[in-house]
C-alpha positions in Angstrom: 131.6 67.6 94.2 131.0 70.5 92.1 130.2 73.5 93.7 128.4 76.9 92.1 130.4 79.7 93.8 127.1 82.3 93.2 125.1 80.0 95.1 127.1 79.4 97.6 127.4 83.3 97.8 123.2 83.9 97.9 123.4 81.1 100.9 125.9 82.9 102.3 123.9 86.2 102.6 120.4 84.2 103.6 122.2 82.9 106.4 123.8 85.9 107.4 120.6 87.8 107.1 118.1 85.5 109.2 121.1 85.0 112.1 120.6 88.8 111.8 117.1 88.3 113.2 118.1 85.6 115.4 116.3 83.3 112.9 112.8 85.1 113.9 110.7 84.8 110.8 108.2 87.5 112.0 111.0 90.0 112.4 112.4 89.1 108.9 108.8 89.3 107.0 108.4 92.6 109.2 111.7 93.7 107.9 110.8 92.7 104.2 107.9 94.8 104.3 109.6 97.7 105.8 112.2 97.4 102.7 109.2 97.0 100.4 107.4 100.2 101.6 110.6 102.2 101.3 111.6 101.4 97.6 109.3 103.0 96.2 108.0 100.7 93.8 104.5 99.7 93.2 103.1 96.4 94.7 100.8 94.5 93.5 98.8 91.2 94.6 98.5 88.6 92.1 95.8 86.4 93.8 92.9 85.4 92.0 89.5 86.7 92.6 86.1 84.9 92.8 84.2 84.6 89.8 87.2 85.2 87.6 86.9 83.0 84.0 89.5 80.3 83.9 92.2 80.7 81.7 92.0 77.2 79.8 88.6 76.4 79.2 87.2 80.0 79.0 84.6 78.9 81.7 83.3 81.1 85.1 84.2 79.2 87.9 83.5 79.7 91.8 86.9 80.0 93.2 85.5 80.1 96.9 85.3 76.1 97.6 81.5 75.8 96.9 80.6 74.0 93.9 78.8 75.2 90.7 75.5 74.0 90.1 73.7 74.4 86.8 
């Protein structure tokens, strides 16, 4: 079976990183947040906001879960 050396290296690095935190997702997340803050880069959130016009239909849509009644 063919293996991609780059993909294997990424898997190895990811495994070592997770193992360094004893596979604790909260600790991994905290470390990533710390690195994100230290990077100095602007961080944006791409989540949708209620009441935005949808891209395809051009009609306003309630994204909060309740149905629109017109």
